[in-house]
Structure formats: C-alpha cells, structure tokens
mmCIF file of the N, C-alpha and C atoms, coordinates in Angstrom:
data_MODEL
# 
_entry.id   MODEL 
# 
loop_
_atom_site.group_PDB 
_atom_site.id 
_atom_site.type_symbol 
_atom_site.label_atom_id 
_atom_site.label_alt_id 
_atom_site.label_comp_id 
_atom_site.label_asym_id 
_atom_site.label_entity_id 
_atom_site.label_seq_id 
_atom_site.pdbx_PDB_ins_code 
_atom_site.Cartn_x 
_atom_site.Cartn_y 
_atom_site.Cartn_z 
_atom_site.occupancy 
_atom_site.B_iso_or_equiv 
_atom_site.pdbx_formal_charge 
_atom_site.auth_seq_id 
_atom_site.auth_comp_id 
_atom_site.auth_asym_id 
_atom_site.auth_atom_id 
_atom_site.pdbx_PDB_model_num 
ATOM 1   N N  . MET A 1 1  ? 71.762 -35.802 -81.091 1.00 0.00 ? 1  MET A N  1 
ATOM 2   C CA . MET A 1 1  ? 70.509 -35.993 -80.398 1.00 0.00 ? 1  MET A CA 1 
ATOM 3   C C  . MET A 1 1  ? 70.027 -37.423 -80.566 1.00 0.00 ? 1  MET A C  1 
ATOM 4   N N  . SER A 1 2  ? 69.592 -38.016 -79.472 1.00 0.00 ? 2  SER A N  1 
ATOM 5   C CA . SER A 1 2  ? 69.060 -39.371 -79.582 1.00 0.00 ? 2  SER A CA 1 
ATOM 6   C C  . SER A 1 2  ? 67.555 -39.294 -79.776 1.00 0.00 ? 2  SER A C  1 
ATOM 7   N N  . LYS A 1 3  ? 67.080 -40.155 -80.612 1.00 0.00 ? 3  LYS A N  1 
ATOM 8   C CA . LYS A 1 3  ? 65.646 -40.218 -80.893 1.00 0.00 ? 3  LYS A CA 1 
ATOM 9   C C  . LYS A 1 3  ? 65.109 -41.510 -80.308 1.00 0.00 ? 3  LYS A C  1 
ATOM 10  N N  . LYS A 1 4  ? 64.091 -41.407 -79.500 1.00 0.00 ? 4  LYS A N  1 
ATOM 11  C CA . LYS A 1 4  ? 63.494 -42.590 -78.890 1.00 0.00 ? 4  LYS A CA 1 
ATOM 12  C C  . LYS A 1 4  ? 62.802 -43.407 -79.965 1.00 0.00 ? 4  LYS A C  1 
ATOM 13  N N  . SER A 1 5  ? 63.224 -44.661 -80.142 1.00 0.00 ? 5  SER A N  1 
ATOM 14  C CA . SER A 1 5  ? 62.691 -45.473 -81.235 1.00 0.00 ? 5  SER A CA 1 
ATOM 15  C C  . SER A 1 5  ? 61.669 -46.506 -80.784 1.00 0.00 ? 5  SER A C  1 
ATOM 16  N N  . ASN A 1 6  ? 61.409 -46.617 -79.498 1.00 0.00 ? 6  ASN A N  1 
ATOM 17  C CA . ASN A 1 6  ? 60.476 -47.649 -79.049 1.00 0.00 ? 6  ASN A CA 1 
ATOM 18  C C  . ASN A 1 6  ? 59.089 -47.094 -78.750 1.00 0.00 ? 6  ASN A C  1 
ATOM 19  N N  . ARG A 1 7  ? 58.711 -46.053 -79.455 1.00 0.00 ? 7  ARG A N  1 
ATOM 20  C CA . ARG A 1 7  ? 57.370 -45.495 -79.295 1.00 0.00 ? 7  ARG A CA 1 
ATOM 21  C C  . ARG A 1 7  ? 56.341 -46.388 -79.966 1.00 0.00 ? 7  ARG A C  1 
ATOM 22  N N  . ILE A 1 8  ? 55.184 -46.438 -79.373 1.00 0.00 ? 8  ILE A N  1 
ATOM 23  C CA . ILE A 1 8  ? 54.083 -47.187 -79.965 1.00 0.00 ? 8  ILE A CA 1 
ATOM 24  C C  . ILE A 1 8  ? 53.362 -46.252 -80.924 1.00 0.00 ? 8  ILE A C  1 
ATOM 25  N N  . ASN A 1 9  ? 53.136 -46.712 -82.139 1.00 0.00 ? 9  ASN A N  1 
ATOM 26  C CA . ASN A 1 9  ? 52.498 -45.879 -83.158 1.00 0.00 ? 9  ASN A CA 1 
ATOM 27  C C  . ASN A 1 9  ? 51.050 -45.553 -82.831 1.00 0.00 ? 9  ASN A C  1 
ATOM 28  N N  . ILE A 1 10 ? 50.380 -46.467 -82.166 1.00 0.00 ? 10 ILE A N  1 
ATOM 29  C CA . ILE A 1 10 ? 48.979 -46.260 -81.794 1.00 0.00 ? 10 ILE A CA 1 
ATOM 30  C C  . ILE A 1 10 ? 48.909 -46.255 -80.267 1.00 0.00 ? 10 ILE A C  1 
ATOM 31  N N  . PRO A 1 11 ? 48.793 -45.063 -79.669 1.00 0.00 ? 11 PRO A N  1 
ATOM 32  C CA . PRO A 1 11 ? 48.833 -44.959 -78.204 1.00 0.00 ? 11 PRO A CA 1 
ATOM 33  C C  . PRO A 1 11 ? 47.835 -45.869 -77.491 1.00 0.00 ? 11 PRO A C  1 
ATOM 34  N N  . GLU A 1 12 ? 46.693 -46.121 -78.106 1.00 0.00 ? 12 GLU A N  1 
ATOM 35  C CA . GLU A 1 12 ? 45.684 -46.974 -77.482 1.00 0.00 ? 12 GLU A CA 1 
ATOM 36  C C  . GLU A 1 12 ? 46.154 -48.420 -77.345 1.00 0.00 ? 12 GLU A C  1 
ATOM 37  N N  . ALA A 1 13 ? 47.210 -48.789 -78.037 1.00 0.00 ? 13 ALA A N  1 
ATOM 38  C CA . ALA A 1 13 ? 47.715 -50.160 -78.008 1.00 0.00 ? 13 ALA A CA 1 
ATOM 39  C C  . ALA A 1 13 ? 48.685 -50.407 -76.854 1.00 0.00 ? 13 ALA A C  1 
ATOM 40  N N  . ARG A 1 14 ? 49.073 -49.375 -76.115 1.00 0.00 ? 14 ARG A N  1 
ATOM 41  C CA . ARG A 1 14 ? 50.080 -49.524 -75.055 1.00 0.00 ? 14 ARG A CA 1 
ATOM 42  C C  . ARG A 1 14 ? 49.704 -50.605 -74.049 1.00 0.00 ? 14 ARG A C  1 
ATOM 43  N N  . GLU A 1 15 ? 48.477 -50.594 -73.561 1.00 0.00 ? 15 GLU A N  1 
ATOM 44  C CA . GLU A 1 15 ? 48.060 -51.566 -72.545 1.00 0.00 ? 15 GLU A CA 1 
ATOM 45  C C  . GLU A 1 15 ? 48.153 -52.997 -73.083 1.00 0.00 ? 15 GLU A C  1 
ATOM 46  N N  . ALA A 1 16 ? 47.700 -53.206 -74.314 1.00 0.00 ? 16 ALA A N  1 
ATOM 47  C CA . ALA A 1 16 ? 47.760 -54.540 -74.916 1.00 0.00 ? 16 ALA A CA 1 
ATOM 48  C C  . ALA A 1 16 ? 49.204 -54.980 -75.115 1.00 0.00 ? 16 ALA A C  1 
ATOM 49  N N  . MET A 1 17 ? 50.073 -54.068 -75.522 1.00 0.00 ? 17 MET A N  1 
ATOM 50  C CA . MET A 1 17 ? 51.480 -54.413 -75.718 1.00 0.00 ? 17 MET A CA 1 
ATOM 51  C C  . MET A 1 17 ? 52.156 -54.743 -74.391 1.00 0.00 ? 17 MET A C  1 
ATOM 52  N N  . ASP A 1 18 ? 51.828 -54.006 -73.342 1.00 0.00 ? 18 ASP A N  1 
ATOM 53  C CA . ASP A 1 18 ? 52.391 -54.311 -72.024 1.00 0.00 ? 18 ASP A CA 1 
ATOM 54  C C  . ASP A 1 18 ? 51.950 -55.694 -71.556 1.00 0.00 ? 18 ASP A C  1 
ATOM 55  N N  . LYS A 1 19 ? 50.680 -56.025 -71.782 1.00 0.00 ? 19 LYS A N  1 
ATOM 56  C CA . LYS A 1 19 ? 50.168 -57.351 -71.410 1.00 0.00 ? 19 LYS A CA 1 
ATOM 57  C C  . LYS A 1 19 ? 50.880 -58.442 -72.214 1.00 0.00 ? 19 LYS A C  1 
ATOM 58  N N  . PHE A 1 20 ? 51.049 -58.192 -73.515 1.00 0.00 ? 20 PHE A N  1 
ATOM 59  C CA . PHE A 1 20 ? 51.736 -59.128 -74.400 1.00 0.00 ? 20 PHE A CA 1 
ATOM 60  C C  . PHE A 1 20 ? 53.176 -59.358 -73.931 1.00 0.00 ? 20 PHE A C  1 
ATOM 61  N N  . LYS A 1 21 ? 53.855 -58.283 -73.534 1.00 0.00 ? 21 LYS A N  1 
ATOM 62  C CA . LYS A 1 21 ? 55.232 -58.379 -73.059 1.00 0.00 ? 21 LYS A CA 1 
ATOM 63  C C  . LYS A 1 21 ? 55.302 -59.210 -71.775 1.00 0.00 ? 21 LYS A C  1 
ATOM 64  N N  . MET A 1 22 ? 54.353 -59.001 -70.867 1.00 0.00 ? 22 MET A N  1 
ATOM 65  C CA . MET A 1 22 ? 54.347 -59.759 -69.612 1.00 0.00 ? 22 MET A CA 1 
ATOM 66  C C  . MET A 1 22 ? 54.097 -61.245 -69.866 1.00 0.00 ? 22 MET A C  1 
ATOM 67  N N  . GLU A 1 23 ? 53.196 -61.559 -70.793 1.00 0.00 ? 23 GLU A N  1 
ATOM 68  C CA . GLU A 1 23 ? 52.922 -62.953 -71.143 1.00 0.00 ? 23 GLU A CA 1 
ATOM 69  C C  . GLU A 1 23 ? 54.169 -63.611 -71.725 1.00 0.00 ? 23 GLU A C  1 
ATOM 70  N N  . ALA A 1 24 ? 54.850 -62.914 -72.627 1.00 0.00 ? 24 ALA A N  1 
ATOM 71  C CA . ALA A 1 24 ? 56.065 -63.454 -73.236 1.00 0.00 ? 24 ALA A CA 1 
ATOM 72  C C  . ALA A 1 24 ? 57.137 -63.678 -72.176 1.00 0.00 ? 24 ALA A C  1 
ATOM 73  N N  . ALA A 1 25 ? 57.273 -62.751 -71.250 1.00 0.00 ? 25 ALA A N  1 
ATOM 74  C CA . ALA A 1 25 ? 58.265 -62.880 -70.184 1.00 0.00 ? 25 ALA A CA 1 
ATOM 75  C C  . ALA A 1 25 ? 57.968 -64.096 -69.313 1.00 0.00 ? 25 ALA A C  1 
ATOM 76  N N  . ASN A 1 26 ? 56.706 -64.290 -68.970 1.00 0.00 ? 26 ASN A N  1 
ATOM 77  C CA . ASN A 1 26 ? 56.324 -65.451 -68.158 1.00 0.00 ? 26 ASN A CA 1 
ATOM 78  C C  . ASN A 1 26 ? 56.650 -66.753 -68.879 1.00 0.00 ? 26 ASN A C  1 
ATOM 79  N N  . GLU A 1 27 ? 56.437 -66.779 -70.196 1.00 0.00 ? 27 GLU A N  1 
ATOM 80  C CA . GLU A 1 27 ? 56.692 -67.995 -70.970 1.00 0.00 ? 27 GLU A CA 1 
ATOM 81  C C  . GLU A 1 27 ? 58.168 -68.389 -70.980 1.00 0.00 ? 27 GLU A C  1 
ATOM 82  N N  . VAL A 1 28 ? 59.056 -67.417 -70.899 1.00 0.00 ? 28 VAL A N  1 
ATOM 83  C CA . VAL A 1 28 ? 60.496 -67.726 -70.918 1.00 0.00 ? 28 VAL A CA 1 
ATOM 84  C C  . VAL A 1 28 ? 61.113 -67.656 -69.521 1.00 0.00 ? 28 VAL A C  1 
ATOM 85  N N  . GLY A 1 29 ? 60.270 -67.460 -68.498 1.00 0.00 ? 29 GLY A N  1 
ATOM 86  C CA . GLY A 1 29 ? 60.742 -67.504 -67.118 1.00 0.00 ? 29 GLY A CA 1 
ATOM 87  C C  . GLY A 1 29 ? 61.458 -66.254 -66.641 1.00 0.00 ? 29 GLY A C  1 
ATOM 88  N N  . VAL A 1 30 ? 61.157 -65.106 -67.237 1.00 0.00 ? 30 VAL A N  1 
ATOM 89  C CA . VAL A 1 30 ? 61.758 -63.841 -66.812 1.00 0.00 ? 30 VAL A CA 1 
ATOM 90  C C  . VAL A 1 30 ? 60.739 -63.091 -65.966 1.00 0.00 ? 30 VAL A C  1 
ATOM 91  N N  . ASN A 1 31 ? 61.169 -62.639 -64.807 1.00 0.00 ? 31 ASN A N  1 
ATOM 92  C CA . ASN A 1 31 ? 60.274 -61.955 -63.883 1.00 0.00 ? 31 ASN A CA 1 
ATOM 93  C C  . ASN A 1 31 ? 60.272 -60.459 -64.181 1.00 0.00 ? 31 ASN A C  1 
ATOM 94  N N  . LEU A 1 32 ? 59.311 -60.008 -65.005 1.00 0.00 ? 32 LEU A N  1 
ATOM 95  C CA . LEU A 1 32 ? 59.161 -58.578 -65.288 1.00 0.00 ? 32 LEU A CA 1 
ATOM 96  C C  . LEU A 1 32 ? 58.259 -57.968 -64.243 1.00 0.00 ? 32 LEU A C  1 
ATOM 97  N N  . LYS A 1 33 ? 58.502 -56.717 -63.955 1.00 0.00 ? 33 LYS A N  1 
ATOM 98  C CA . LYS A 1 33 ? 57.613 -55.985 -63.070 1.00 0.00 ? 33 LYS A CA 1 
ATOM 99  C C  . LYS A 1 33 ? 57.091 -54.767 -63.817 1.00 0.00 ? 33 LYS A C  1 
ATOM 100 N N  . GLN A 1 34 ? 56.010 -54.195 -63.341 1.00 0.00 ? 34 GLN A N  1 
ATOM 101 C CA . GLN A 1 34 ? 55.460 -52.996 -63.973 1.00 0.00 ? 34 GLN A CA 1 
ATOM 102 C C  . GLN A 1 34 ? 56.474 -51.868 -63.826 1.00 0.00 ? 34 GLN A C  1 
ATOM 103 N N  . GLY A 1 35 ? 56.637 -51.088 -64.872 1.00 0.00 ? 35 GLY A N  1 
ATOM 104 C CA . GLY A 1 35 ? 57.557 -49.952 -64.813 1.00 0.00 ? 35 GLY A CA 1 
ATOM 105 C C  . GLY A 1 35 ? 58.966 -50.324 -65.228 1.00 0.00 ? 35 GLY A C  1 
ATOM 106 N N  . TYR A 1 36 ? 59.938 -49.813 -64.494 1.00 0.00 ? 36 TYR A N  1 
ATOM 107 C CA . TYR A 1 36 ? 61.354 -49.942 -64.829 1.00 0.00 ? 36 TYR A CA 1 
ATOM 108 C C  . TYR A 1 36 ? 61.856 -51.365 -64.647 1.00 0.00 ? 36 TYR A C  1 
ATOM 109 N N  . ASN A 1 37 ? 62.529 -51.896 -65.672 1.00 0.00 ? 37 ASN A N  1 
ATOM 110 C CA . ASN A 1 37 ? 63.129 -53.226 -65.616 1.00 0.00 ? 37 ASN A CA 1 
ATOM 111 C C  . ASN A 1 37 ? 64.588 -53.187 -66.045 1.00 0.00 ? 37 ASN A C  1 
ATOM 112 N N  . GLY A 1 38 ? 65.259 -52.092 -65.738 1.00 0.00 ? 38 GLY A N  1 
ATOM 113 C CA . GLY A 1 38 ? 66.651 -51.916 -66.138 1.00 0.00 ? 38 GLY A CA 1 
ATOM 114 C C  . GLY A 1 38 ? 67.619 -52.855 -65.449 1.00 0.00 ? 38 GLY A C  1 
ATOM 115 N N  . ASP A 1 39 ? 67.153 -53.576 -64.448 1.00 0.00 ? 39 ASP A N  1 
ATOM 116 C CA . ASP A 1 39 ? 68.024 -54.520 -63.748 1.00 0.00 ? 39 ASP A CA 1 
ATOM 117 C C  . ASP A 1 39 ? 68.086 -55.877 -64.441 1.00 0.00 ? 39 ASP A C  1 
ATOM 118 N N  . LEU A 1 40 ? 67.350 -56.057 -65.547 1.00 0.00 ? 40 LEU A N  1 
ATOM 119 C CA . LEU A 1 40 ? 67.412 -57.310 -66.302 1.00 0.00 ? 40 LEU A CA 1 
ATOM 120 C C  . LEU A 1 40 ? 68.733 -57.406 -67.044 1.00 0.00 ? 40 LEU A C  1 
ATOM 121 N N  . SER A 1 41 ? 69.220 -58.619 -67.174 1.00 0.00 ? 41 SER A N  1 
ATOM 122 C CA . SER A 1 41 ? 70.424 -58.819 -67.981 1.00 0.00 ? 41 SER A CA 1 
ATOM 123 C C  . SER A 1 41 ? 70.045 -58.709 -69.458 1.00 0.00 ? 41 SER A C  1 
ATOM 124 N N  . SER A 1 42 ? 71.039 -58.511 -70.300 1.00 0.00 ? 42 SER A N  1 
ATOM 125 C CA . SER A 1 42 ? 70.792 -58.452 -71.741 1.00 0.00 ? 42 SER A CA 1 
ATOM 126 C C  . SER A 1 42 ? 70.194 -59.760 -72.226 1.00 0.00 ? 42 SER A C  1 
ATOM 127 N N  . ARG A 1 43 ? 70.646 -60.851 -71.663 1.00 0.00 ? 43 ARG A N  1 
ATOM 128 C CA . ARG A 1 43 ? 70.128 -62.169 -72.051 1.00 0.00 ? 43 ARG A CA 1 
ATOM 129 C C  . ARG A 1 43 ? 68.641 -62.285 -71.725 1.00 0.00 ? 43 ARG A C  1 
ATOM 130 N N  . GLU A 1 44 ? 68.247 -61.846 -70.529 1.00 0.00 ? 44 GLU A N  1 
ATOM 131 C CA . GLU A 1 44 ? 66.839 -61.914 -70.140 1.00 0.00 ? 44 GLU A CA 1 
ATOM 132 C C  . GLU A 1 44 ? 65.982 -61.016 -71.022 1.00 0.00 ? 44 GLU A C  1 
ATOM 133 N N  . ALA A 1 45 ? 66.417 -59.777 -71.220 1.00 0.00 ? 45 ALA A N  1 
ATOM 134 C CA . ALA A 1 45 ? 65.659 -58.841 -72.055 1.00 0.00 ? 45 ALA A CA 1 
ATOM 135 C C  . ALA A 1 45 ? 65.556 -59.365 -73.480 1.00 0.00 ? 45 ALA A C  1 
ATOM 136 N N  . GLY A 1 46 ? 66.638 -59.913 -73.990 1.00 0.00 ? 46 GLY A N  1 
ATOM 137 C CA . GLY A 1 46 ? 66.635 -60.460 -75.341 1.00 0.00 ? 46 GLY A CA 1 
ATOM 138 C C  . GLY A 1 46 ? 65.717 -61.651 -75.483 1.00 0.00 ? 46 GLY A C  1 
ATOM 139 N N  . SER A 1 47 ? 65.640 -62.473 -74.447 1.00 0.00 ? 47 SER A N  1 
ATOM 140 C CA . SER A 1 47 ? 64.759 -63.641 -74.526 1.00 0.00 ? 47 SER A CA 1 
ATOM 141 C C  . SER A 1 47 ? 63.297 -63.215 -74.547 1.00 0.00 ? 47 SER A C  1 
ATOM 142 N N  . VAL A 1 48 ? 62.967 -62.141 -73.836 1.00 0.00 ? 48 VAL A N  1 
ATOM 143 C CA . VAL A 1 48 ? 61.593 -61.630 -73.851 1.00 0.00 ? 48 VAL A CA 1 
ATOM 144 C C  . VAL A 1 48 ? 61.269 -61.086 -75.242 1.00 0.00 ? 48 VAL A C  1 
ATOM 145 N N  . GLY A 1 49 ? 62.164 -60.265 -75.784 1.00 0.00 ? 49 GLY A N  1 
ATOM 146 C CA . GLY A 1 49 ? 61.950 -59.718 -77.120 1.00 0.00 ? 49 GLY A CA 1 
ATOM 147 C C  . GLY A 1 49 ? 61.863 -60.804 -78.173 1.00 0.00 ? 49 GLY A C  1 
ATOM 148 N N  . GLY A 1 50 ? 62.727 -61.797 -78.075 1.00 0.00 ? 50 GLY A N  1 
ATOM 149 C CA . GLY A 1 50 ? 62.703 -62.905 -79.025 1.00 0.00 ? 50 GLY A CA 1 
ATOM 150 C C  . GLY A 1 50 ? 61.415 -63.688 -78.960 1.00 0.00 ? 50 GLY A C  1 
ATOM 151 N N  . GLN A 1 51 ? 60.910 -63.903 -77.756 1.00 0.00 ? 51 GLN A N  1 
ATOM 152 C CA . GLN A 1 51 ? 59.642 -64.623 -77.587 1.00 0.00 ? 51 GLN A CA 1 
ATOM 153 C C  . GLN A 1 51 ? 58.491 -63.814 -78.180 1.00 0.00 ? 51 GLN A C  1 
ATOM 154 N N  . MET A 1 52 ? 58.533 -62.492 -77.998 1.00 0.00 ? 52 MET A N  1 
ATOM 155 C CA . MET A 1 52 ? 57.486 -61.647 -78.566 1.00 0.00 ? 52 MET A CA 1 
ATOM 156 C C  . MET A 1 52 ? 57.487 -61.740 -80.091 1.00 0.00 ? 52 MET A C  1 
ATOM 157 N N  . VAL A 1 53 ? 58.671 -61.675 -80.689 1.00 0.00 ? 53 VAL A N  1 
ATOM 158 C CA . VAL A 1 53 ? 58.772 -61.774 -82.150 1.00 0.00 ? 53 VAL A CA 1 
ATOM 159 C C  . VAL A 1 53 ? 58.289 -63.132 -82.623 1.00 0.00 ? 53 VAL A C  1 
ATOM 160 N N  . LYS A 1 54 ? 58.675 -64.185 -81.919 1.00 0.00 ? 54 LYS A N  1 
ATOM 161 C CA . LYS A 1 54 ? 58.248 -65.538 -82.286 1.00 0.00 ? 54 LYS A CA 1 
ATOM 162 C C  . LYS A 1 54 ? 56.721 -65.640 -82.292 1.00 0.00 ? 54 LYS A C  1 
ATOM 163 N N  . LYS A 1 55 ? 56.084 -65.103 -81.251 1.00 0.00 ? 55 LYS A N  1 
ATOM 164 C CA . LYS A 1 55 ? 54.628 -65.156 -81.162 1.00 0.00 ? 55 LYS A CA 1 
ATOM 165 C C  . LYS A 1 55 ? 53.966 -64.312 -82.253 1.00 0.00 ? 55 LYS A C  1 
ATOM 166 N N  . MET A 1 56 ? 54.566 -63.172 -82.593 1.00 0.00 ? 56 MET A N  1 
ATOM 167 C CA . MET A 1 56 ? 54.002 -62.331 -83.652 1.00 0.00 ? 56 MET A CA 1 
ATOM 168 C C  . MET A 1 56 ? 54.084 -63.028 -84.998 1.00 0.00 ? 56 MET A C  1 
ATOM 169 N N  . ILE A 1 57 ? 55.199 -63.695 -85.257 1.00 0.00 ? 57 ILE A N  1 
ATOM 170 C CA . ILE A 1 57 ? 55.354 -64.419 -86.519 1.00 0.00 ? 57 ILE A CA 1 
ATOM 171 C C  . ILE A 1 57 ? 54.368 -65.575 -86.592 1.00 0.00 ? 57 ILE A C  1 
ATOM 172 N N  . GLU A 1 58 ? 54.212 -66.323 -85.503 1.00 0.00 ? 58 GLU A N  1 
ATOM 173 C CA . GLU A 1 58 ? 53.245 -67.425 -85.470 1.00 0.00 ? 58 GLU A CA 1 
ATOM 174 C C  . GLU A 1 58 ? 51.834 -66.911 -85.743 1.00 0.00 ? 58 GLU A C  1 
ATOM 175 N N  . SER A 1 59 ? 51.480 -65.782 -85.143 1.00 0.00 ? 59 SER A N  1 
ATOM 176 C CA . SER A 1 59 ? 50.161 -65.200 -85.350 1.00 0.00 ? 59 SER A CA 1 
ATOM 177 C C  . SER A 1 59 ? 49.969 -64.791 -86.803 1.00 0.00 ? 59 SER A C  1 
ATOM 178 N N  . TYR A 1 60 ? 50.976 -64.193 -87.395 1.00 0.00 ? 60 TYR A N  1 
ATOM 179 C CA . TYR A 1 60 ? 50.894 -63.782 -88.789 1.00 0.00 ? 60 TYR A CA 1 
ATOM 180 C C  . TYR A 1 60 ? 50.723 -65.004 -89.710 1.00 0.00 ? 60 TYR A C  1 
ATOM 181 N N  . GLU A 1 61 ? 51.513 -66.036 -89.441 1.00 0.00 ? 61 GLU A N  1 
ATOM 182 C CA . GLU A 1 61 ? 51.447 -67.241 -90.289 1.00 0.00 ? 61 GLU A CA 1 
ATOM 183 C C  . GLU A 1 61 ? 50.076 -67.913 -90.194 1.00 0.00 ? 61 GLU A C  1 
ATOM 184 N N  . LYS A 1 62 ? 49.459 -67.891 -89.018 1.00 0.00 ? 62 LYS A N  1 
ATOM 185 C CA . LYS A 1 62 ? 48.133 -68.478 -88.858 1.00 0.00 ? 62 LYS A CA 1 
ATOM 186 C C  . LYS A 1 62 ? 47.093 -67.730 -89.676 1.00 0.00 ? 62 LYS A C  1 
ATOM 187 N N  . ASN A 1 63 ? 47.322 -66.442 -89.886 1.00 0.00 ? 63 ASN A N  1 
ATOM 188 C CA . ASN A 1 63 ? 46.342 -65.614 -90.592 1.00 0.00 ? 63 ASN A CA 1 
ATOM 189 C C  . ASN A 1 63 ? 46.590 -65.559 -92.100 1.00 0.00 ? 63 ASN A C  1 
ATOM 190 N N  . LEU A 1 64 ? 47.564 -66.293 -92.588 1.00 0.00 ? 64 LEU A N  1 
ATOM 191 C CA . LEU A 1 64 ? 47.814 -66.312 -94.038 1.00 0.00 ? 64 LEU A CA 1 
ATOM 192 C C  . LEU A 1 64 ? 46.774 -67.118 -94.769 1.00 0.00 ? 64 LEU A C  1 
# 
C-alpha cells in the first residue's frame, strides 16, 4: 500500500502553501497552473521544490 506523504499537517495552511509554491515557481521561471502539473519535467519540478527549500532556510536563518 502506498501512503501519500505530501499531506499538509495543518489544513488551514493549504492556501498559503499553494501561494508560496506559485511564487517560487515564478522566481525560477516555471509556469505552474492551478491543479494538476504532471506535465512538468523532473528538472522543472525539482527547481520549484529547491527554491521553496531555499526560501524556507533563508526565512529560518533571519529569525535566529
């Protein structure tokens, strides 16, 4: 059985996370659309995820 691992722990955060993902995608030049984005290449999807992690780390470091 596969277990879905990309669930958001706090359901109220979904909208903010979607906005954050779209901002990160725009910064790296990936055209995300609302809903399904399965047509993205692994490179494009990875660049969005990497940008999100980079921004989260920067935010954490600023708050130290």
